[in-house]
N, C-alpha and C positions, 0 to 999 in steps of 0.2 A: 427583732425588729430591724433589717439594715439602712446603716448612718454612712452615707461619707461625708469624711471631713475634706473641708474644701482645701486645707492646707498636704490632704492626704493623696487628693484624688492624682492618677496618671495625668501625664500631660505630654503631649504631641504638637511637633510642628511641622507644617506640610504647608508648600506656597505660599508663603506670607500669613500665614495664618496659624496662631495656637489655639490648640482645641484640648480642654480641658474634659476629661468623660466623668462622669458626674451619678449619672443611674444606667446601669447595663444588665445584661446576662449575667456577667462574673461577677457582680458586686448583689445578686439575689433579683433580678427583676424576670418578670418571666413573659413581657410582652413589650416591653418602651424601653426607651433610650431617650439619657437626656445628656444634653453636653454644652458649655459654653464656646464660644467661637468668640475670637478676638482677630478680627482681620487688622494688620499693620496699614498707618499710613500710607497715603499714594500707592496702593495698589489694587491692580487691578486681575480677577479672581482667574481663574483656569474654568474654561466653561465644563462643565461635565453633564454628562446623561445617569439620575439618580432612577434607581430601581425599582422606589419605593415613596411614597406619599411623604413629604418634610414640611414641618414647620419651624418658621421662626419669629420670635420676637425682638426689638431691638431694645436692648437695654440703655447702651451709649452711647454717642457716636454718631456719625449718618454712613451709612452705606446704598450702593444703588443694587437692587436686585433683578438679575435680570431672566428670565423664565420663560421657554422660545423664542426669544428673540422679545420679548416686550419687557423695558425698563417700569422701576419703580424707585423712585426714592424713598429710603426708609429715616424717618424720628423716631427718638425715643420712647419706646410705649410703642411702635406700630407693630403691626403682628401682620404675618403673610403667609401664604402655603400653597406649597408648590408640587402638580401634581405627580404619580409614580409617571414613570418616562419621560418626564419633562427634563429640556438640557437647561440648566442652572448655570450663573455664576453672582457672586458677592463682587464689589468693586468699593474703594475705599477711596476717595479721591482727594479727604481732607489731610489735613498738618496730625491727627490724632489719631491713637487706634478707635476703634470703635467693638464693642463688644454686643453677641448676641446671643441666645438662649434657643438650644437648637433639640426639636424632637422628632423621632421616629419611632418606627414600628423594630421590634428584635430581627434580626434577620437585613438587617438595610446591606445595599449595597450600592455601587456606582458605577459605571462603566469612562473611564478616561478617553480622551481625544484618541489615542493608540488603539482605540479597541478594548483594551484589556480591563477586567472587572477586578473592584476594590472595593474589600470586607473593610471600613475602617476602626482602624483598634478599638477606638473612644466608643464604639459603637455595641460590640463584641463580648 
């Protein structure tokens, strides 16, 4: 049974957020990816189009999740799902970091504002 120890999980930083890769094909998963995202205080997320469904569970702090122009404030324990093809962004207007657990299917990718496709290393 593959086990990923939090202390050994790879960490990636991009766009005022830290992504801790937990479950992904690189560690034995065939279909799922799970990571923890920490969104820096006072940061506005970069809108990007997701090419697969993405689910979020807020663990701590507060964020605003915007999906195709519709925004919702999330508090600890709240969950949301964004459909494939949606344009999303996470904003943390608070003075403390926010932490989320995020899951997608293996092979997940996103399209950045410049039109380039990005396969996150924390999901491969």
